[in-house]
N, C-alpha and C positions, 0 to 999 in steps of 0.2 A: 421774688418779684419783682414791678416798676410796675408802681400803680400810673392810671391809667393818661394818665394829663407826665410823665415821664416815656408812654410811648409815644402815643402825640408826638412833643417835643424834639426826641430822637429820630420821627421822625420810622416806627419801628410801626408801629399801623400798615397792614399793605391792604385795603377796602378793597382792592378792584381782584385781588389773589385768596380771598373774603369771600368775596357775589359771589352767589350759583346763578347764574343766568335759567330764566325760565323757558319752559318751552316754548312762547308765545316768544318770545327774544330772540329764539335760535331761528325759530321757522324766517321769522320779519330781516333777521338776518340773512338769512340761506335768498332767499327772495330776491331782497336789495342784490348781495353780490348776482344771482344769475340776470336781470333784469340793468347789471352795471357793464360784467359782461357785454351781455349783446351791444347794449348805446354801443360801448366802446369800441366795437368791433365796426358796428356800422361806422363808426369816421373816424374822418380822414385830418392830420394838421392839426393848422388852427381849429379849430370843434375840438379835437378828440385833448390839446391841452388844455383848450378851455371847463371841457368837464373835469380833468384833476383836477383845473385848480378849483372849481365851484363845493367836488370834492373834499378836497382837504380842505377849504376854507366853511364849508357845514361839519366838518369833525370837527374848527375849531371852537367853530358856535357851543356845538354838544356838549366840548369839554368845559368852556367858559357857563356854560349853562348846569351841566352836573356843576362844578365847584361851588356859586351864586346857591342853591339846592342844600346843598349839603354845609353849610357856612352857615346861613336861615335855620336848616334844624339844631343847628350844631346847639346856635346861640333859642333855641326855645326847649333844647335841652336843661342846657342851662338855666337860666330862665325857670321852668319849671322841680332843678331841681333846688335853686334854692329859695321857693315860694313853697315846697313839702319842710324843708330844713326849720322855717322857721312854725 
């Protein structure tokens, strides 16, 4: 069995696959998809492209935010583990 550090180093940890989305998240996702679909259908040409670009950029921002939160949480966990060892 690999250690946690080996799993992280070799990329064997798949947080997304192991994370269960809450019912609230699923509800919000469904509502967002519905609104996005309505809006996309109502737009044409350049406006539709602008909306799609904004949605993609927003997704990238959310990814960066999640990454920053993960790093902060990991650092806090390591700091806590170090302090407990002393």
